[in-house]
RORO-163891 format. One record per residue: z negated, y, x of N, C-alpha, C in turn; residue in one letter. Coordinates in steps of 0.02 Angstrom, whole numbers, plus 50000, padded with zeros to 5 digits. Atoms other than C-alpha are relative to their C-alpha. Last residue first. Example, Ala and Ser with C-alpha at 12.3 -4.5 7.8 and 13.67 -1.06 7.14 Angstrom:
<pts>
500034994149958496434994750684499635005549961s/500004994150045496104977550615500005006050045a/
</pts>
This chain:
<pts>
499765001650067506984890562291499854993349976x/500354995950050505964896862438500174997649930x/500695002450005506504882762554499625003849946x/499995006650031508344886262520499294997349992x/499884999150072508044904662558499994993449963x/500614996950028507284900362727500075000849925x/500525005250001508694888262770499365002749971x/499845005150050510034900862721499454994849995x/500114997050066509214914862821500124994949945x/500724999350008509114904162979499855002749930x/500265006850009510944899262961499255000349987x/499775002550065511464917462936499724993049985x/500404997050053510414923663082500184997249931x/499814993350020511204911963207499595002349939x/499894999850072510264897363281500185007149980x/499465004450022510244892463465500074999449924x/499425001049957508604900963503500474994949970x/499775006850011507454907063365500624999050042x/499325001549977506474922663408500144992649988x/499925006749974504964927163301500734999150022x/499295001149990504454945163273500074993350034x/499775003549939502734947363200500764999850003x/499274999549995501844958463075500234997350067x/499715003750057500064952463042500765000150001x/499964996650064499454957763213500294995649945x/500674999150029498824949063370500015003549932x/500445005849991500434941263434499325000849965x/500505000550052501484955163360499534994150005x/500364993850013503064953463464499494998749945x/499844995349947504034939263546499665006849990x/500224993650027503314924863445500095005150057x/500474996549958504364910263508499815006649965x/500284994150032505374896863422499495003250047x/499474995150011506544884363506499765006349965x/499824997049935505094874163579500555005349993x/500434994149989504454870963402500195003750064x/500615001349962505934859163376499615006550010x/499904999849927507164864263240499354998250035x/499745006449976507334860763054500164999950074x/499344999049969507184878963002500304993550025x/499554996850049505754875662879500715000450028x/499865004850054504894863362997500515002849951x/499585005149969505044875363145500194994749948x/499324997349997504374889263033500484995050032x/499734999550068502824878962991500735002450001x/499895006750027502474873963171500345000249932x/499445002949962502724891763235500164993049974x/499394996650021501594898563097500614997150035x/499825002950065500254885463132500655003249974x/499765006849989500234890563315500224996749935x/499354999549965500124908963270500294993050012x/499494997950049498754905463141500685000550033x/499875005550046497714895463267500565001849950x/499285001450005497884908763403500184994449951x/499775004649947496014907763437500734998049994x/500375000649936495534916063272500334995050047x/499674996349946496834920363137499674999150069x/500324993549988496234906463020500345003650059x/500444999449942497464892662973499685006950005x/500675002350016498144890862796499515001150058x/500185005449955499694901462829499274998149987x/500725001550003500524912562700499874993950043x/500215006949991502234919462745499244999649993x/500725000450011503124935362693499794992749999x/500205006050037504854936162772499244999949994x/500625003049976505454953462822499814994149955x/499875006449967507274956362776499374996750027x/499804998649931507084974962735500124993650040x/499344996749998507104971162548500255001350071x/500014993050019505654958962568500705003050007x/499654996249949505884940162573500045007249975x/499414996250021504584930862473500345002950060x/500134996750064503074919462477500625003549974x/499634993749996503504906862612499945003149931x/499424998950045502134893962608500355006550017x/499454996749965500714886062707500595000749952x/499515004649971499244882062593500535004050037x/500165006850024497664889662519500484994850028x/499735001250067497894905062629499824992949978x/500525002850044496764908762777500244999349927x/500375006049981498094919362864499494997949948x/500664999750031499334931262782499644993650019x/500415005950010500834933562896499355001749965x/500664997250015502234946462890499564994149979x/500455003950043503784939662978499355003849990x/500594995850011505304948163055499564996449948x/500254999750068506494934563113499395004549998x/500704997850002507544935763271499805000849927x/500134994950050509144926163303499265002050004x/500485001550053509904915463436499925005749952x/499944995350056511044914063584499494998249947x/500185002450067510674905963750500085005549949x/499454999850047511664911963901499844997749930x/500165004550055510194916464011500535000549947x/499845006949983510854923864173499894995249942x/500395004450044510944942264132500234992850012x/499635005750027511584952564277499534995949958x/500425005350028510924969764319500464994649971x/499615003950048511854981464434499574994249978x/500225006850015510884995064521500474996749949x/499695001850063511675010264602499834992749985x/499505005349999510475015264739500264998749930x/500215005650041509585031964734500564994849995x/
</pts>
């Protein structure tokens, strides 16, 4: 068996946010941050046809002050629990902006 060497070429850094989404809410809002760091978010859009996912990305981009292109749902596309990657933003900065929006 050949000895494989893997090289990573993408040098972008970022953070990952655990999010629990409630669709069909009265408005888009961050409800709370759970003890494990999961962010509870209410989204007005329905879950059908990826509307809630698209609305979530738009909403989180506004909260974090970044373009939508820097956010990506990397896990949980069809569930309520999602993992969102944010490129070029460290976890501390993302956390501060989310907390500031809650208060």
